[in-house]
C-alpha positions as CSV (number, residue, x, y, z in Angstrom):
1,M,22.3,12.0,-16.1
2,T,25.2,10.8,-14.0
3,T,24.8,9.1,-10.6
4,E,26.2,12.2,-8.9
5,E,23.8,14.5,-10.7
6,L,20.9,12.2,-9.8
7,Q,22.1,12.1,-6.2
8,D,22.0,15.9,-6.1
9,Q,18.5,16.1,-7.6
10,I,17.3,13.5,-5.0
11,A,18.7,15.7,-2.2
12,A,17.0,18.8,-3.6
13,T,13.7,17.1,-4.3
14,S,13.1,14.8,-1.3
15,G,12.9,17.5,1.4
16,W,9.1,17.2,1.5
17,I,9.4,13.6,2.8
18,H,11.1,14.6,6.0
19,A,8.5,17.4,6.4
20,V,5.6,15.0,6.0
21,K,7.2,12.5,8.5
22,E,7.7,15.3,11.1
23,E,4.1,16.5,10.6
24,M,2.7,12.9,11.0
25,A,4.8,12.4,14.1
26,R,2.8,15.2,15.7
27,V,-0.3,12.9,15.9
28,L,1.3,9.5,15.6
29,V,3.5,7.8,18.2
30,G,6.0,5.3,16.8
31,Q,4.8,3.4,13.7
32,E,7.8,4.6,11.7
33,G,7.6,1.5,9.5
34,L,3.9,2.2,8.7
35,V,4.7,5.9,7.8
36,D,7.6,4.7,5.6
37,R,5.3,2.3,3.8
38,L,2.7,4.9,3.2
39,L,5.3,7.2,1.7
40,V,6.6,4.3,-0.5
41,G,3.1,3.8,-1.8
42,L,2.8,7.5,-2.6
43,L,6.1,7.5,-4.4
44,C,5.3,4.4,-6.4
45,N,1.7,5.4,-7.1
46,G,0.5,2.1,-5.6
47,H,-2.3,1.1,-3.3
48,I,-1.7,-0.2,0.3
49,L,-3.6,-2.7,2.4
50,L,-3.0,-2.2,6.2
51,E,-3.7,-5.2,8.4
52,G,-3.8,-5.1,12.2
53,V,-6.0,-5.4,15.2
54,P,-8.3,-2.4,16.1
55,G,-6.8,0.6,17.8
56,L,-3.3,0.6,16.2
57,A,-3.8,4.0,14.5
58,K,-4.2,2.6,11.0
59,T,-7.0,5.0,10.2
60,L,-5.3,7.9,12.0
61,A,-2.1,7.3,10.0
62,V,-4.0,7.6,6.7
63,K,-5.8,10.8,7.9
64,A,-2.5,12.3,9.0
65,L,-0.9,11.6,5.6
66,S,-3.9,13.2,3.8
67,G,-3.8,16.2,6.1
68,S,-0.1,16.8,5.4
69,L,-0.6,16.8,1.6
70,H,-2.5,19.3,-0.5
71,T,-4.9,16.6,-1.7
72,T,-8.6,15.7,-1.4
73,F,-9.6,12.9,0.9
74,A,-12.6,10.6,1.3
75,R,-13.3,7.9,3.8
76,F,-15.5,4.9,3.2
77,Q,-16.7,2.7,6.1
78,F,-17.3,-0.6,4.3
79,T,-20.4,-2.4,5.6
80,P,-22.4,-5.4,4.3
81,D,-25.1,-3.2,2.9
82,L,-22.8,-0.9,0.9
83,L,-23.5,-0.7,-2.9
84,P,-21.0,-0.1,-5.8
85,A,-22.9,3.1,-6.6
86,D,-22.1,4.4,-3.2
87,L,-18.4,4.4,-4.2
88,I,-18.2,5.1,-7.9
89,G,-21.5,6.9,-8.6
90,T,-24.3,6.2,-11.0
91,M,-26.4,7.5,-13.9
92,V,-29.2,9.8,-12.9
93,Y,-32.3,10.2,-15.1
94,N,-33.3,13.8,-15.9
95,P,-37.1,13.8,-16.7
96,Q,-37.1,17.3,-18.2
97,E,-34.5,16.4,-20.9
98,T,-35.3,12.7,-20.9
99,T,-31.6,11.9,-20.6
100,F,-29.2,10.3,-18.1
101,T,-26.4,12.3,-16.6
102,P,-23.5,10.9,-14.5
103,K,-23.4,11.6,-10.8
104,L,-19.8,10.8,-9.9
105,G,-19.2,9.1,-6.5
106,P,-16.9,10.1,-3.7
107,I,-14.2,7.8,-5.1
108,F,-13.2,10.9,-7.2
109,N,-10.7,12.1,-4.6
110,N,-6.9,11.8,-4.3
111,L,-6.7,9.6,-1.2
112,I,-9.3,7.0,-0.5
113,L,-9.5,5.3,2.9
114,A,-11.4,2.0,2.6
115,D,-11.9,1.3,6.2
116,E,-12.5,-2.4,7.1
117,I,-12.6,-3.3,3.4
118,N,-13.3,-7.0,4.1
119,R,-16.7,-6.1,5.6
120,S,-18.4,-5.5,2.3
121,P,-19.4,-8.3,-0.2
122,A,-17.6,-9.1,-3.5
123,K,-19.7,-6.9,-5.7
124,V,-18.5,-3.8,-3.8
125,Q,-14.9,-4.9,-3.7
126,S,-15.1,-5.7,-7.4
127,A,-16.2,-2.1,-8.0
128,L,-12.8,-1.0,-6.9
129,L,-10.9,-3.2,-9.3
130,E,-11.1,-0.9,-12.3
131,A,-10.4,2.2,-10.2
132,M,-7.3,0.6,-8.6
133,Q,-5.8,-0.8,-11.8
134,E,-6.9,1.5,-14.6
135,R,-7.4,4.6,-12.5
136,Q,-10.8,5.3,-14.1
137,V,-14.4,4.5,-13.5
138,T,-16.9,3.4,-16.2
139,L,-20.5,4.5,-15.9
140,S,-22.9,3.3,-18.6
141,D,-20.8,3.5,-21.8
142,K,-18.3,6.2,-20.8
143,S,-15.1,6.1,-18.7
144,Y,-14.1,8.9,-16.3
145,K,-10.5,9.4,-15.3
146,L,-9.7,9.6,-11.6
147,P,-7.6,12.5,-10.2
148,E,-3.9,12.3,-9.8
149,P,-2.5,11.2,-7.4
150,F,-5.0,8.5,-6.7
151,L,-4.3,6.0,-3.9
152,V,-6.5,3.5,-2.1
153,L,-5.4,2.9,1.4
154,A,-7.4,0.0,2.8
155,T,-7.6,-1.4,6.3
156,Q,-8.7,-4.8,7.6
157,N,-8.9,-6.6,10.9
158,P,-7.2,-10.0,10.8
159,I,-8.9,-11.5,13.9
160,D,-12.5,-10.6,13.6
161,Q,-14.1,-13.0,11.1
162,E,-17.7,-12.3,12.1
163,G,-19.5,-10.6,9.1
164,T,-16.3,-10.3,7.0
165,Y,-15.7,-11.4,3.4
166,Q,-12.2,-12.6,2.2
167,L,-10.7,-10.4,-0.4
168,P,-10.3,-12.2,-3.8
169,E,-6.8,-12.9,-5.0
170,A,-7.3,-10.6,-8.0
171,Q,-8.0,-7.7,-5.8
172,L,-5.2,-8.5,-3.3
173,D,-2.8,-8.5,-6.3
174,R,-3.8,-4.9,-7.0
175,F,-2.3,-3.7,-3.8
176,L,1.3,-2.7,-4.0
177,L,1.9,-3.5,-0.4
178,K,0.3,-5.4,2.4
179,V,1.6,-3.9,5.6
180,T,1.2,-5.7,9.0
181,V,0.7,-3.1,11.7
182,D,2.0,-4.3,15.1
183,Y,1.6,-3.3,18.7
184,P,3.7,-0.3,20.0
185,T,6.6,-0.8,22.4
186,K,6.2,-0.2,26.1
187,D,7.9,3.2,25.9
188,E,5.7,4.2,22.9
189,E,2.6,3.2,24.7
190,L,3.5,5.3,27.7
191,L,3.9,8.3,25.3
192,I,0.6,7.4,23.7
193,L,-1.0,7.5,27.2
194,D,0.5,10.9,27.9
195,R,-0.5,12.4,24.6
196,M,-3.8,10.8,23.9
197,A,-5.5,10.2,27.2
198,T,-7.6,13.4,26.9
199,S,-11.1,14.2,25.7
200,A,-9.6,16.3,22.9
201,P,-6.4,14.8,21.5
202,A,-4.5,16.5,18.6
203,Y,-5.5,14.8,15.4
204,Q,-4.9,17.6,12.9
205,T,-1.8,18.0,10.6
206,K,-0.7,20.9,8.5
207,T,-0.3,20.8,4.8
208,V,3.5,20.7,4.0
209,A,3.6,19.0,0.6
210,T,1.9,19.3,-2.8
211,P,1.0,16.9,-5.6
212,E,3.6,18.6,-7.8
213,Q,6.4,17.7,-5.3
214,V,5.2,14.1,-5.3
215,A,5.1,14.0,-9.1
216,A,8.7,15.4,-9.3
217,S,9.9,12.8,-6.8
218,R,8.2,9.9,-8.7
219,A,10.1,10.9,-11.9
220,L,13.4,10.6,-10.0
221,V,12.4,7.3,-8.4
222,N,12.0,5.9,-11.9
223,S,15.6,7.0,-12.6
224,V,17.2,5.3,-9.5
225,Y,19.8,2.8,-10.8
226,I,19.4,-1.0,-10.3
227,D,22.5,-3.0,-10.9
228,P,22.1,-6.2,-13.1
229,A,23.2,-8.3,-10.1
230,V,20.4,-6.7,-7.9
231,R,17.9,-7.3,-10.8
232,E,19.0,-10.9,-10.9
233,Y,18.5,-11.1,-7.1
234,I,15.0,-9.8,-7.4
235,V,14.1,-12.4,-10.1
236,Q,15.6,-15.2,-8.0
237,L,13.5,-14.2,-5.0
238,I,10.3,-14.2,-7.1
239,H,11.1,-17.6,-8.6
240,A,11.8,-19.0,-5.2
241,T,8.3,-18.1,-4.1
242,R,6.9,-20.2,-6.9
243,S,9.1,-23.3,-6.2
244,P,10.4,-22.8,-2.6
245,G,11.3,-26.5,-2.3
246,K,14.1,-26.1,-4.8
247,I,16.0,-23.8,-2.5
248,D,14.8,-25.3,0.9
249,A,13.5,-28.8,0.9
250,P,11.2,-28.4,3.9
251,L,9.2,-25.8,2.0
252,K,8.2,-28.2,-0.7
253,N,4.4,-28.6,-1.1
254,L,3.7,-25.6,1.1
255,V,2.9,-23.1,-1.7
256,R,0.1,-23.4,-4.2
257,A,1.1,-20.4,-6.2
258,G,3.9,-17.9,-5.9
259,A,4.2,-14.2,-6.9
260,S,3.3,-13.1,-10.4
261,P,5.4,-10.8,-12.6
262,R,3.5,-7.9,-11.0
263,G,5.3,-8.9,-7.8
264,T,8.7,-8.7,-9.7
265,I,7.8,-5.2,-11.0
266,N,6.6,-3.9,-7.6
267,L,9.6,-5.3,-5.7
268,A,11.9,-3.4,-8.0
269,L,9.8,-0.2,-7.9
270,T,9.5,-0.2,-4.1
271,A,13.3,-0.9,-3.7
272,R,13.9,2.2,-5.9
273,A,11.5,4.2,-3.7
274,R,13.3,2.9,-0.6
275,A,16.7,4.0,-2.0
276,F,15.2,7.5,-2.9
277,M,13.9,7.9,0.7
278,N,17.4,7.1,2.0
279,G,18.9,9.7,-0.4
280,R,20.6,7.2,-2.7
281,A,20.6,7.1,-6.5
282,F,21.1,3.3,-6.6
283,V,19.4,0.2,-5.1
284,T,21.1,-2.1,-2.7
285,P,20.2,-5.7,-1.9
286,Q,19.1,-4.5,1.5
287,D,16.5,-2.2,-0.1
288,V,15.1,-5.3,-1.8
289,K,15.1,-7.3,1.5
290,D,13.5,-4.4,3.4
291,M,10.5,-4.4,1.0
292,A,10.2,-8.1,0.2
293,H,7.7,-9.0,3.0
294,D,5.3,-6.2,2.3
295,V,5.4,-6.6,-1.5
296,L,5.1,-10.4,-1.5
297,R,3.2,-11.6,1.6
298,H,-0.2,-11.2,-0.1
299,R,1.0,-12.7,-3.4
300,I,1.8,-16.2,-2.1
301,L,-1.1,-18.7,-1.8
302,L,-0.4,-21.4,0.8
303,S,-1.3,-25.0,0.4
304,Y,-3.6,-26.8,2.8
305,E,-0.6,-28.6,4.2
306,A,1.0,-25.2,5.1
307,E,-2.3,-24.0,6.7
308,A,-2.5,-27.3,8.7
309,E,1.1,-26.7,10.0
310,E,0.2,-23.1,10.8
311,T,2.9,-21.9,8.4
312,T,2.5,-18.2,7.4
313,T,3.7,-16.5,4.2
314,D,6.1,-14.4,6.4
315,M,7.7,-17.6,7.6
316,I,8.2,-18.8,4.0
317,L,9.6,-15.4,3.0
318,D,12.0,-15.5,6.0
319,R,13.4,-18.9,4.8
320,I,13.6,-17.7,1.1
321,L,15.5,-14.5,2.1
322,A,17.9,-16.6,4.2
323,K,18.6,-19.1,1.4
324,V,18.8,-17.0,-1.8
325,P,22.4,-15.8,-2.2
326,V,22.8,-12.0,-1.8
327,P,24.9,-10.3,-4.5
């Protein structure tokens, strides 16, 4: 397939993305970056962690996305007393037949909203690992496939530490993106006030896309061309997260561990999805830079020295992106 043919196919296939954005805009004010990241996750078949203070429409955005797609949806409110069986299900004993039969949990839905995921202990968070990576759940000695598409969209509060449990690095690495949700602008907040300051605000969206459309778009995303120079740029960025002092001396000793090869794969995949959403059949360095923070911020482990200096992973990524030569 030539670039021109792929470009035509992208134009013919990606119409549902604009329809979903329009539908979500009916209930969401602003947050275009958040909506874009949710759609990137959908196109890449990857899970997303949303981090932001309460009241920034994280949960509403996920519900709006689910409502605009012809998919099933389940919401979990993570609490300290939640059990793994509450998510994935369990084996139920049948006394008449003296056998155990599986009772599948609510995780067998297309879109899963894991609200305040860091409020549950490690045993519950670990129950999600197999589902997120293998897209299956094992009960007793049998594995059960999860439906397609299957996405975990998790939220967490970065400032409330009372009664929370830090997500383990192994689970953080399962998330394709970690998206920081910021405050709206003054104009957006005025619009929020006009639209939402009522006892019955509009929270419902109409179904405008199907799983088949998403699957067709995913196939085209995988065909988006990445030039060898851009591929080299991606690898240079990943290696710079592992030894940032080599490209910027002040960053030496600030990173304990950089991004794994999963970060390399996900940065390339999300850059392809970004190009697809912009109607292009090829990836540009700007696509890579646009996705770098969300793909890599949760894959870099800071040293104690960095934490003492109040250096964040975003600050380190800013310096890396400024130093690594752009092709």
